[in-house]
N, CA, C and O of each residue as an XYZ file, in Angstrom:
820
protein
N       9.099    -13.829    -22.389
C       8.425    -12.637    -21.898
C       7.010    -12.990    -21.458
O       6.324    -13.776    -22.111
N       6.581    -12.403    -20.348
C       5.260    -12.699    -19.807
C       4.210    -11.780    -20.403
O       4.385    -10.562    -20.427
N       3.129    -12.356    -20.878
C       2.010    -11.580    -21.401
C       1.334    -10.843    -20.269
O       1.236    -11.369    -19.160
N       0.856     -9.612    -20.532
C       0.205     -8.820    -19.498
C      -0.983     -9.569    -18.902
O      -1.268     -9.417    -17.714
N      -1.686    -10.383    -19.710
C      -2.845    -11.120    -19.226
C      -2.444    -12.227    -18.248
O      -3.283    -12.737    -17.506
N      -1.164    -12.595    -18.250
C      -0.693    -13.673    -17.395
C      -0.182    -13.169    -16.050
O       0.183    -13.962    -15.182
N      -0.157    -11.866    -15.882
C       0.358    -11.306    -14.644
C      -0.671    -11.454    -13.522
O      -1.862    -11.607    -13.793
N      -0.223    -11.411    -12.268
C      -1.155    -11.574    -11.155
C      -2.209    -10.465    -11.149
O      -1.903     -9.300    -11.399
N      -3.455    -10.848    -10.860
C      -4.546     -9.887    -10.909
C      -4.790     -9.188     -9.581
O      -5.482     -8.171     -9.549
N      -4.246     -9.698     -8.489
C      -4.504     -9.084     -7.195
C      -3.623     -7.864     -6.975
O      -2.581     -7.711     -7.612
N      -4.059     -6.992     -6.057
C      -3.326     -5.760     -5.764
C      -2.185     -6.039     -4.794
O      -2.070     -7.133     -4.242
N      -1.338     -5.019     -4.596
C      -0.225     -5.168     -3.658
C      -0.735     -5.389     -2.241
O      -0.161     -6.180     -1.493
N      -1.812     -4.694     -1.864
C      -2.375     -4.859     -0.516
C      -2.916     -6.269     -0.325
O      -2.759     -6.865      0.741
N      -3.554     -6.797     -1.363
C      -4.063     -8.166     -1.297
C      -2.915     -9.168     -1.215
O      -3.014    -10.186     -0.530
N      -1.825     -8.868     -1.922
C      -0.665     -9.752     -1.879
C      -0.049     -9.772     -0.483
O       0.336    -10.830      0.014
N       0.043     -8.602      0.146
C       0.592     -8.526      1.497
C      -0.319     -9.255      2.480
O       0.161     -9.935      3.387
N      -1.633     -9.113      2.303
C      -2.577     -9.821      3.164
C      -2.415    -11.337      3.006
O      -2.509    -12.081      3.982
N      -2.173    -11.782      1.785
C      -1.998    -13.213      1.535
C      -0.747    -13.727      2.244
O      -0.749    -14.828      2.794
N       0.314    -12.935      2.230
C       1.530    -13.334      2.930
C       1.285    -13.431      4.438
O       1.673    -14.414      5.070
N       0.643    -12.415      5.010
C       0.423    -12.420      6.459
C      -0.532    -13.533      6.877
O      -0.353    -14.135      7.936
N      -1.536    -13.811      6.061
C      -2.443    -14.920      6.363
C      -1.710    -16.250      6.295
O      -1.961    -17.141      7.106
N      -0.802    -16.391      5.327
C       0.000    -17.602      5.233
C       0.885    -17.782      6.448
O       1.035    -18.896      6.952
N       1.482    -16.681      6.929
C       2.320    -16.761      8.120
C       1.498    -17.148      9.343
O       1.979    -17.877     10.211
N       0.252    -16.659      9.415
C      -0.621    -17.040     10.528
C      -0.954    -18.531     10.489
O      -0.977    -19.185     11.532
N      -1.212    -19.076      9.294
C      -1.460    -20.523      9.187
C      -0.229    -21.308      9.629
O      -0.336    -22.324     10.316
N       0.939    -20.820      9.224
C       2.200    -21.459      9.596
C       2.353    -21.472     11.114
O       2.750    -22.486     11.688
N       2.040    -20.346     11.772
C       2.162    -20.239     13.221
C       1.186    -21.162     13.939
O       1.499    -21.703     15.000
N       0.006    -21.340     13.359
C      -1.012    -22.191     13.976
C      -0.794    -23.680     13.690
O      -1.505    -24.532     14.221
N       0.186    -23.978     12.856
C       0.405    -25.371     12.483
C      -0.630    -25.882     11.512
O      -0.904    -27.082     11.461
N      -1.216    -24.969     10.730
C      -2.271    -25.324      9.791
C      -1.861    -25.060      8.350
O      -2.708    -24.753      7.511
N      -0.564    -25.176      8.054
C      -0.084    -24.923      6.697
C      -0.757    -25.866      5.716
O      -1.030    -27.024      6.033
N      -1.016    -25.360      4.532
C      -1.683    -26.163      3.511
C      -0.808    -27.330      3.059
O       0.419    -27.285      3.151
N      -1.470    -28.371      2.570
C      -0.743    -29.521      2.041
C       0.067    -29.078      0.822
O      -0.472    -28.463     -0.098
N       1.350    -29.392      0.821
C       2.233    -28.924     -0.246
C       2.260    -29.846     -1.460
O       3.017    -29.599     -2.399
N       1.456    -30.895     -1.460
C       1.451    -31.813     -2.598
C       0.746    -31.181     -3.795
O      -0.236    -30.456     -3.635
N       1.246    -31.456     -4.975
C       0.673    -30.893     -6.196
C       0.313    -32.015     -7.160
O       1.027    -33.010     -7.284
N      -0.805    -31.825     -7.833
C      -1.192    -32.803     -8.834
C      -0.440    -32.500    -10.136
O       0.134    -31.423    -10.296
N      -0.454    -33.456    -11.051
C       0.261    -33.276    -12.313
C      -0.295    -32.106    -13.109
O       0.447    -31.434    -13.825
N      -1.614    -31.855    -12.986
C      -2.205    -30.728    -13.712
C      -1.638    -29.406    -13.222
O      -1.374    -28.503    -14.016
N      -1.452    -29.294    -11.902
C      -0.870    -28.080    -11.333
C       0.543    -27.872    -11.854
O       0.913    -26.763    -12.237
N       1.325    -28.935    -11.869
C       2.700    -28.822    -12.354
C       2.734    -28.459    -13.833
O       3.612    -27.712    -14.264
N       1.792    -28.977    -14.614
C       1.736    -28.642    -16.041
C       1.419    -27.173    -16.233
O       1.988    -26.524    -17.111
N       0.517    -26.641    -15.421
C       0.179    -25.216    -15.510
C       1.378    -24.346    -15.157
O       1.611    -23.311    -15.781
N       2.145    -24.780    -14.137
C       3.320    -24.014    -13.736
C       4.405    -24.074    -14.805
O       5.170    -23.124    -14.971
N       4.474    -25.175    -15.522
C       5.465    -25.297    -16.592
C       5.174    -24.322    -17.719
O       6.088    -23.871    -18.410
N       3.896    -23.997    -17.904
C       3.505    -23.079    -18.977
C       3.827    -21.632    -18.634
O       4.212    -20.862    -19.514
N       3.674    -21.252    -17.373
C       3.918    -19.852    -16.976
C       3.960    -19.738    -15.463
O       3.395    -20.564    -14.747
N       4.641    -18.700    -14.986
C       4.628    -18.411    -13.566
C       3.922    -17.082    -13.338
O       4.091    -16.139    -14.111
N       3.132    -17.016    -12.274
C       2.394    -15.792    -11.949
C       2.549    -15.472    -10.464
O       1.551    -15.423     -9.746
N       3.757    -15.255     -9.993
C       3.946    -14.970     -8.572
C       3.273    -13.653     -8.176
O       3.302    -12.678     -8.928
N       2.675    -13.640     -6.996
C       1.994    -12.428     -6.536
C       2.897    -11.530     -5.689
O       2.518    -10.408     -5.354
N       4.093    -12.023     -5.341
C       5.023    -11.211     -4.560
C       6.457    -11.587     -4.885
O       6.759    -12.746     -5.169
N       7.336    -10.597     -4.841
C       8.771    -10.813     -4.971
C       9.386    -10.605     -3.600
O       9.137     -9.587     -2.955
N      10.184    -11.557     -3.151
C      10.776    -11.472     -1.820
C      12.295    -11.523     -1.922
O      12.863    -12.459     -2.485
N      12.942    -10.501     -1.368
C      14.394    -10.492     -1.231
C      14.693    -10.904      0.198
O      14.428    -10.150      1.134
N      15.245    -12.100      0.370
C      15.496    -12.614      1.704
C      16.933    -13.058      1.891
O      17.740    -13.042      0.961
N      17.228    -13.454      3.118
C      18.559    -13.926      3.472
C      18.695    -15.405      3.115
O      17.700    -16.128      3.062
N      19.911    -15.846      2.874
C      20.176    -17.241      2.532
C      20.080    -18.182      3.731
O      20.137    -19.400      3.559
N      19.936    -17.648      4.923
C      19.865    -18.469      6.136
C      18.901    -19.638      5.938
O      17.760    -19.441      5.519
N      19.357    -20.847      6.238
C      18.571    -22.057      5.974
C      17.286    -22.126      6.789
O      16.397    -22.920      6.481
N      17.182    -21.297      7.832
C      15.984    -21.320      8.682
C      14.906    -20.364      8.191
O      13.813    -20.311      8.754
N      15.220    -19.606      7.135
C      14.296    -18.565      6.683
C      13.894    -18.840      5.238
O      14.387    -18.189      4.316
N      13.011    -19.791      5.048
C      12.536    -20.165      3.714
C      11.167    -19.519      3.469
O      10.177    -19.950      4.061
N      11.091    -18.504      2.616
C       9.831    -17.768      2.427
C       8.631    -18.634      2.075
O       7.537    -18.416      2.595
N       8.823    -19.626      1.188
C       7.687    -20.467      0.795
C       7.095    -21.214      1.991
O       5.899    -21.503      2.027
N       7.954    -21.521      2.971
C       7.501    -22.253      4.151
C       6.833    -21.316      5.149
O       5.718    -21.579      5.598
N       7.514    -20.221      5.498
C       6.998    -19.357      6.570
C       5.789    -18.533      6.131
O       5.053    -18.024      6.976
N       5.572    -18.393      4.814
C       4.369    -17.729      4.325
C       3.352    -18.737      3.799
O       2.316    -18.353      3.256
N       3.647    -20.028      3.959
C       2.745    -21.090      3.520
C       2.292    -20.853      2.081
O       1.099    -20.858      1.781
N       3.254    -20.651      1.212
C       2.972    -20.373     -0.203
C       3.314    -21.587     -1.053
O       4.232    -22.342     -0.733
N       2.572    -21.768     -2.133
C       2.801    -22.895     -3.019
C       3.778    -22.577     -4.128
O       4.227    -21.441     -4.278
N       4.102    -23.604     -4.907
C       4.962    -23.407     -6.068
C       4.342    -22.380     -7.011
O       3.140    -22.410     -7.276
N       5.169    -21.480     -7.508
C       4.701    -20.494     -8.466
C       4.079    -19.248     -7.859
O       3.698    -18.334     -8.591
N       3.968    -19.190     -6.521
C       3.312    -18.042     -5.893
C       4.278    -16.931     -5.497
O       3.885    -15.767     -5.422
N       5.544    -17.281     -5.243
C       6.515    -16.287     -4.809
C       7.738    -16.311     -5.723
O       8.226    -17.376     -6.103
N       8.227    -15.108     -6.070
C       9.486    -14.981     -6.805
C      10.526    -14.621     -5.753
O      10.542    -13.496     -5.253
N      11.394    -15.570     -5.417
C      12.283    -15.428     -4.263
C      13.726    -15.207     -4.697
O      14.270    -15.947     -5.516
N      14.331    -14.170     -4.127
C      15.743    -13.855     -4.338
C      16.410    -13.974     -2.977
O      16.020    -13.280     -2.038
N      17.404    -14.840     -2.855
C      18.037    -15.034     -1.545
C      19.538    -14.837     -1.635
O      20.207    -15.389     -2.509
N      20.050    -14.041     -0.713
C      21.483    -13.779     -0.613
C      21.768    -13.440      0.842
O      20.939    -12.818      1.505
N      22.919    -13.837      1.343
C      23.258    -13.579      2.741
C      23.096    -12.095      3.070
O      23.591    -11.230      2.347
N      22.402    -11.817      4.160
C      22.200    -10.436      4.582
C      21.179     -9.683      3.758
O      21.056     -8.465      3.890
N      20.433    -10.396      2.894
C      19.463     -9.772      1.982
C      19.999     -8.459      1.394
O      19.319     -7.433      1.386
N      21.240     -8.531      0.905
C      21.895     -7.332      0.374
C      21.438     -7.049     -1.051
O      21.035     -7.951     -1.785
N      21.509     -5.785     -1.419
C      21.172     -5.353     -2.774
C      22.464     -5.222     -3.570
O      23.339     -4.428     -3.224
N      22.577     -5.996     -4.623
C      23.738     -5.974     -5.511
C      23.229     -5.787     -6.930
O      22.019     -5.843     -7.155
N      24.122     -5.564     -7.903
C      23.662     -5.465     -9.295
C      22.871     -6.690     -9.741
O      21.879     -6.570    -10.459
N      23.315     -7.866     -9.313
C      22.611     -9.087     -9.694
C      21.220     -9.143     -9.069
O      20.252     -9.549     -9.713
N      21.137     -8.733     -7.819
C      19.840     -8.693     -7.135
C      18.921     -7.670     -7.792
O      17.734     -7.931     -7.988
N      19.468     -6.514     -8.129
C      18.651     -5.484     -8.781
C      18.163     -5.959    -10.137
O      17.052     -5.627    -10.550
N      18.993     -6.740    -10.840
C      18.562     -7.292    -12.118
C      17.388     -8.242    -11.937
O      16.454     -8.242    -12.740
N      17.433     -9.048    -10.887
C      16.338     -9.976    -10.604
C      15.071     -9.223    -10.222
O      13.972     -9.605    -10.627
N      15.221     -8.157     -9.445
C      14.069     -7.342     -9.051
C      13.467     -6.656    -10.271
O      12.247     -6.585    -10.417
N      14.335     -6.152    -11.146
C      13.846     -5.500    -12.359
C      13.085     -6.493    -13.229
O      12.064     -6.145    -13.823
N      13.573     -7.716    -13.306
C      12.875     -8.752    -14.078
C      11.492     -9.014    -13.479
O      10.505     -9.122    -14.206
N      11.431     -9.115    -12.152
C      10.153     -9.370    -11.492
C       9.162     -8.247    -11.749
O       7.964     -8.482    -11.907
N       9.677     -7.021    -11.790
C       8.796     -5.872    -12.019
C       8.364     -5.772    -13.471
O       7.180     -5.604    -13.763
N       9.328     -5.874    -14.385
C       9.041     -5.629    -15.801
C       8.385     -6.819    -16.493
O       7.492     -6.643    -17.323
N       8.825     -8.030    -16.155
C       8.342     -9.202    -16.873
C       7.234     -9.961    -16.136
O       6.306    -10.474    -16.760
N       7.338    -10.027    -14.814
C       6.349    -10.780    -14.054
C       5.245     -9.901    -13.488
O       4.146    -10.379    -13.208
N       5.537     -8.615    -13.319
C       4.521     -7.677    -12.843
C       4.037     -7.946    -11.437
O       2.868     -7.702    -11.139
N       4.904     -8.445    -10.555
C       4.459     -8.679     -9.185
C       4.139     -7.343     -8.514
O       4.949     -6.419     -8.574
N       2.976     -7.228     -7.880
C       2.582     -5.953     -7.281
C       3.267     -5.661     -5.954
O       3.366     -4.503     -5.547
N       3.744     -6.712     -5.270
C       4.337     -6.539     -3.942
C       5.795     -6.978     -3.945
O       6.142     -8.032     -4.479
N       6.645     -6.145     -3.335
C       8.051     -6.468     -3.134
C       8.325     -6.395     -1.631
O       8.029     -5.391     -0.983
N       8.890     -7.467     -1.090
C       9.141     -7.541      0.347
C      10.603     -7.846      0.607
O      11.136     -8.828      0.089
N      11.261     -7.008      1.411
C      12.619     -7.280      1.871
C      12.490     -7.986      3.215
O      11.963     -7.417      4.171
N      12.965     -9.210      3.287
C      12.776    -10.027      4.479
C      14.100    -10.272      5.192
O      14.946    -11.034      4.723
N      14.263     -9.606      6.342
C      15.413     -9.859      7.204
C      15.019    -10.818      8.311
O      13.869    -11.251      8.385
N      15.955    -11.144      9.160
C      15.612    -12.047     10.263
C      16.477    -11.764     11.476
O      17.603    -11.280     11.365
N      15.921    -12.080     12.639
C      16.652    -11.891     13.884
C      17.923    -12.729     13.899
O      17.952    -13.853     13.396
N      18.973    -12.162     14.485
C      20.232    -12.881     14.621
C      20.995    -13.077     13.333
O      21.785    -14.015     13.223
N      20.778    -12.207     12.345
C      21.416    -12.365     11.034
C      22.949    -12.320     11.155
O      23.510    -11.343     11.652
N      23.605    -13.370     10.703
C      25.057    -13.448     10.797
C      25.777    -12.426      9.945
O      26.829    -11.922     10.337
N      25.216    -12.109      8.771
C      25.855    -11.121      7.898
C      25.797     -9.732      8.516
O      26.759     -8.969      8.425
N      24.686     -9.403      9.136
C      24.563     -8.108      9.809
C      25.499     -8.060     11.014
O      26.132     -7.036     11.273
N      25.584     -9.154     11.739
C      26.511     -9.232     12.881
C      27.953     -9.010     12.403
O      28.731     -8.323     13.065
N      28.300     -9.591     11.260
C      29.650     -9.414     10.718
C      29.920     -7.951     10.381
O      31.029     -7.457     10.580
N      28.898     -7.259      9.869
C      29.049     -5.831      9.554
C      29.292     -5.022     10.818
O      30.108     -4.100     10.815
N      28.594     -5.354     11.902
C      28.799     -4.653     13.174
C      30.196     -4.921     13.725
O      30.805     -4.038     14.330
N      30.698     -6.121     13.521
C      32.060     -6.438     13.966
C      33.083     -5.558     13.258
O      34.035     -5.080     13.876
N      32.885     -5.350     11.971
C      33.799     -4.488     11.210
C      33.702     -3.052     11.710
O      34.715     -2.384     11.917
N      32.471     -2.589     11.900
C      32.243     -1.205     12.309
C      32.818     -0.890     13.689
O      33.508      0.112     13.870
N      32.529     -1.746     14.644
C      32.815     -1.421     16.043
C      34.052     -2.101     16.619
O      34.572     -1.686     17.654
N      34.522     -3.157     15.937
C      35.666     -3.887     16.486
C      36.840     -3.971     15.526
O      37.912     -4.459     15.886
N      36.636     -3.492     14.294
C      37.705     -3.536     13.312
C      38.043     -4.933     12.833
O      39.148     -5.172     12.346
N      37.113     -5.851     12.964
C      37.352     -7.230     12.531
C      37.522     -7.281     11.009
O      36.823     -6.584     10.274
N      38.444     -8.100     10.556
C      38.654     -8.279      9.123
C      38.176     -9.671      8.716
O      38.565    -10.674      9.315
N      37.330     -9.716      7.692
C      36.783    -10.985      7.221
C      37.468    -11.394      5.916
O      38.170    -10.593      5.297
N      37.262    -12.623      5.513
C      37.788    -13.093      4.236
C      37.278    -12.205      3.103
O      36.216    -11.592      3.213
N      38.039    -12.144      2.025
C      37.830    -11.137      0.984
C      36.395    -11.081      0.455
O      35.825     -9.995      0.345
N      35.811    -12.218      0.130
C      34.480    -12.194     -0.464
C      33.409    -11.904      0.576
O      32.401    -11.267      0.273
N      33.627    -12.370      1.806
C      32.707    -12.003      2.885
C      32.807    -10.504      3.145
O      31.803     -9.845      3.413
N      34.018     -9.976      3.065
C      34.217     -8.543      3.276
C      33.427     -7.718      2.260
O      32.864     -6.679      2.604
N      33.387     -8.179      1.013
C      32.629     -7.458     -0.021
C      31.146     -7.483      0.285
O      30.446     -6.492      0.078
N      30.666     -8.612      0.779
C      29.271     -8.717      1.165
C      28.960     -7.763      2.308
O      27.954     -7.054      2.285
N      29.831     -7.752      3.304
C      29.650     -6.912      4.483
C      29.668     -5.429      4.113
O      28.936     -4.629      4.694
N      30.508     -5.072      3.146
C      30.582     -3.671      2.707
C      29.237     -3.154      2.207
O      28.944     -1.964      2.320
N      28.423     -4.045      1.655
C      27.113     -3.643      1.152
C      26.118     -3.390      2.277
O      25.102     -2.724      2.077
N      26.414     -3.924      3.466
C      25.524     -3.776      4.619
C      25.888     -2.570      5.472
O      25.010     -1.915      6.033
N      27.172     -2.279      5.569
C      27.676     -1.251      6.493
C      26.986      0.110      6.356
O      26.662      0.710      7.381
N      26.741      0.633      5.137
C      26.086      1.950      5.061
C      24.725      1.993      5.760
O      24.333      3.032      6.291
N      24.017      0.888      5.761
C      22.694      0.869      6.362
C      22.700      0.738      7.868
O      21.734      1.130      8.523
N      23.770      0.196      8.436
C      23.798     -0.036      9.881
C      24.770      0.885     10.605
O      24.971      0.753     11.813
N      25.370      1.809      9.880
C      26.393      2.670     10.486
C      25.844      3.573     11.589
O      26.598      4.064     12.429
N      24.530      3.791     11.583
C      23.935      4.640     12.619
C      23.612      3.906     13.904
O      23.159      4.523     14.868
N      23.835      2.609     13.937
C      23.564      1.822     15.146
C      24.795      1.898     16.044
O      25.857      1.374     15.709
N      24.636      2.553     17.183
C      25.776      2.800     18.059
C      26.217      1.587     18.850
O      25.434      0.666     19.080
N      27.491      1.591     19.271
C      28.021      0.468     20.044
C      27.825      0.650     21.539
O      28.356     -0.125     22.335
N      27.051      1.687     21.935
C      26.757      1.869     23.354
C      25.640      0.931     23.817
O      25.422      0.769     25.018
N      24.938      0.316     22.870
C      23.863     -0.620     23.188
C      24.442     -1.980     23.547
O      25.565     -2.307     23.165
N      23.661     -2.777     24.290
C      24.132     -4.136     24.537
C      24.062     -4.913     23.227
O      23.366     -4.507     22.296
N      24.772     -6.011     23.157
C      24.973     -6.729     21.895
C      23.656     -7.167     21.253
O      23.499     -7.046     20.038
N      22.710     -7.672     22.044
C      21.441     -8.145     21.490
C      20.627     -7.004     20.903
O      20.107     -7.116     19.794
N      20.516     -5.917     21.636
C      19.759     -4.758     21.162
C      20.417     -4.159     19.930
O      19.741     -3.752     18.984
N      21.720     -4.110     19.952
C      22.471     -3.582     18.814
C      22.175     -4.387     17.549
O      21.935     -3.809     16.489
N      22.189     -5.703     17.654
C      21.944     -6.550     16.494
C      20.490     -6.435     16.039
O      20.226     -6.395     14.837
N      19.550     -6.382     16.970
C      18.138     -6.242     16.612
C      17.909     -4.966     15.803
O      17.237     -4.984     14.772
N      18.472     -3.872     16.280
C      18.301     -2.598     15.573
C      18.991     -2.617     14.217
O      18.483     -2.063     13.242
N      20.155     -3.261     14.164
C      20.905     -3.309     12.912
C      20.170     -4.143     11.865
O      20.208     -3.810     10.681
N      19.505     -5.212     12.277
C      18.741     -6.036     11.342
C      17.625     -5.212     10.706
O      17.413     -5.277      9.495
N      16.912     -4.437     11.523
C      15.851     -3.565     10.997
C      16.449     -2.500     10.082
O      15.919     -2.229      9.004
N      17.554     -1.900     10.516
C      18.206     -0.859      9.716
C      18.664     -1.410      8.368
O      18.588     -0.716      7.355
N      19.138     -2.653      8.353
C      19.600     -3.259      7.104
C      18.438     -3.498      6.142
O      18.584     -3.309      4.934
N      17.286     -3.911      6.672
C      16.103     -4.076      5.839
C      15.698     -2.725      5.241
O      15.403     -2.627      4.050
N      15.690     -1.697      6.073
C      15.306     -0.363      5.582
C      16.309      0.159      4.547
O      15.925      0.861      3.612
N      17.575     -0.177      4.710
C      18.615      0.227      3.754
C      18.370     -0.422      2.396
O      18.483      0.230      1.358
N      18.034     -1.707      2.410
C      17.721     -2.387      1.155
C      16.481     -1.791      0.505
O      16.437     -1.616     -0.712
N      15.470     -1.478      1.316
C      14.253     -0.852      0.795
C      14.569      0.497      0.154
O      14.042      0.832     -0.907
N      15.420      1.250      0.801
C      15.813      2.570      0.272
C      16.495      2.426     -1.088
O      16.207      3.189     -2.010
N      17.389      1.463     -1.212
C      18.103      1.272     -2.473
C      17.145      0.877     -3.597
O      17.302      1.312     -4.738
N      16.160      0.057     -3.266
C      15.184     -0.354     -4.275
C      14.299      0.822     -4.670
O      14.016      1.023     -5.851
N      13.863      1.595     -3.682
C      12.946      2.711     -3.944
C      13.569      3.820     -4.775
O      12.853      4.565     -5.445
N      14.884      3.940     -4.741
C      15.537      5.031     -5.462
C      15.812      4.700     -6.927
O      16.347      5.538     -7.653
N      15.458      3.500     -7.374
C      15.647      3.167     -8.784
C      14.563      3.841     -9.623
O      13.449      4.036     -9.138
N      14.865      4.199    -10.868
C      13.863      4.842    -11.727
C      12.597      4.009    -11.896
O      11.491      4.548    -11.913
N      12.767      2.675    -12.023
C      11.605      1.810    -12.222
C      10.683      1.834    -11.014
O       9.462      1.910    -11.153
N      11.279      1.769     -9.820
C      10.475      1.773     -8.601
C       9.756      3.104     -8.430
O       8.588      3.140     -8.043
N      10.449      4.187     -8.716
C       9.815      5.506     -8.600
C       8.621      5.615     -9.542
O       7.559      6.110     -9.165
N       8.812      5.143    -10.774
C       7.736      5.228    -11.768
C       6.545      4.371    -11.360
O       5.402      4.819    -11.451
N       6.798      3.155    -10.916
C       5.700      2.273    -10.539
C       4.991      2.762     -9.285
O       3.779      2.597     -9.152
N       5.747      3.368     -8.355
C       5.133      3.885     -7.133
C       4.190      5.039     -7.460
O       3.100      5.139     -6.896
N       4.617      5.908     -8.375
C       3.773      7.029     -8.791
C       2.496      6.510     -9.450
O       1.415      7.067     -9.255
N       2.630      5.459    -10.218
C       1.469      4.877    -10.906
C       0.585      4.071     -9.965
O      -0.508      3.655    -10.350
N       1.036      3.848     -8.748
C       0.269      3.076     -7.794
C       0.262      1.592     -8.085
O      -0.643      0.880     -7.649
N       1.266      1.108     -8.822
C       1.291     -0.301     -9.218
C       2.317     -1.111     -8.435
O       2.638     -2.236     -8.817
N       2.830     -0.552     -7.350
C       3.852     -1.277     -6.600
C       3.794     -0.913     -5.127
O       3.613      0.252     -4.773
N       3.946     -1.907     -4.279
C       4.116     -1.677     -2.850
C       5.426     -2.323     -2.433
O       5.723     -3.456     -2.812
N       6.207     -1.587     -1.646
C       7.447     -2.119     -1.097
C       7.314     -2.143      0.416
O       7.007     -1.124      1.033
N       7.543     -3.297      1.008
C       7.461     -3.433      2.455
C       8.679     -4.185      2.959
O       9.426     -4.775      2.178
N       8.872     -4.159      4.264
C       9.944     -4.908      4.892
C       9.361     -5.886      5.887
O       8.229     -5.716      6.341
N      10.106     -6.883      6.222
C       9.666     -7.857      7.209
C      10.841     -8.364      8.024
O      11.957     -8.487      7.521
N      10.573     -8.655      9.288
C      11.589     -9.251     10.159
C      11.053    -10.585     10.645
O      10.015    -10.645     11.305
N      11.763    -11.650     10.317
C      11.345    -12.981     10.733
C      11.937    -13.300     12.092
O      13.149    -13.215     12.288
N      11.066    -13.671     13.039
C      11.493    -14.056     14.378
C      11.741    -15.565     14.372
O      10.796    -16.354     14.379
N      12.990    -15.953     14.359
C      13.332    -17.369     14.215
C      12.769    -18.206     15.363
O      12.354    -19.344     15.145
N      12.749    -17.662     16.576
C      12.292    -18.441     17.733
C      10.777    -18.665     17.720
O      10.295    -19.677     18.229
N      10.023    -17.718     17.135
C       8.559    -17.824     17.183
C       7.936    -18.178     15.834
O       6.824    -18.703     15.786
N       8.645    -17.895     14.736
C       8.095    -18.132     13.389
C       7.282    -16.986     12.852
O       6.783    -17.055     11.729
N       7.133    -15.915     13.642
C       6.310    -14.782     13.195
C       7.110    -13.803     12.342
O       8.302    -13.595     12.571
N       6.442    -13.205     11.356
C       7.037    -12.159     10.534
C       6.399    -10.828     10.911
O       5.184    -10.661     10.806
N       7.223     -9.883     11.348
C       6.753     -8.524     11.635
C       6.902     -7.693     10.362
O       7.993     -7.607      9.798
N       5.830     -7.097      9.921
C       5.866     -6.265      8.721
C       6.202     -4.835      9.090
O       5.623     -4.272     10.020
N       7.145     -4.247      8.354
C       7.482     -2.832      8.532
C       7.376     -2.144      7.181
O       7.626     -2.752      6.140
N       7.003     -0.870      7.209
C       6.869     -0.112      5.958
C       7.675      1.166      6.050
O       7.698      1.950      5.102
């Protein structure tokens, strides 16, 4: 269990600013040196004090520590295809809130998400996926069901990626813990869309 004194001291707004500044360094090619001295590693072995919790996609091109130029111990990262919210994911988020006290929670989607594309295939084309992929896709469909098939394929996927991020945010916000922390002003929930071609993260709230 994490002692209250060991929790991050910065606010949610400061945490979000730190993420965006890290992404700007990444875009400029000025990312900090990722090497750590033994003293740093010893401190991390004693405790972790991440300033943000990130729910992101498993896509190998979307590594939060890299695109936000964050060091070891700075981010509590949960990754699953399609950045879907499941009982296991909610358990990890609850741990980050209750035990680590991270002030900022970010749902990070990305352009061209294959899991979101698979959900659109089921919705608009009746495609059937393998059983476990189908279960994953089922968690995405409620959030993207409002994206019509009258749009061209690229626009449809772009809108669905944003809708899926907002769907995950909605599921997190409706939990009792999130409601309580939001009322207390101790939590910020934001969304982000990573542009794979440019490296930029667009923040949405």
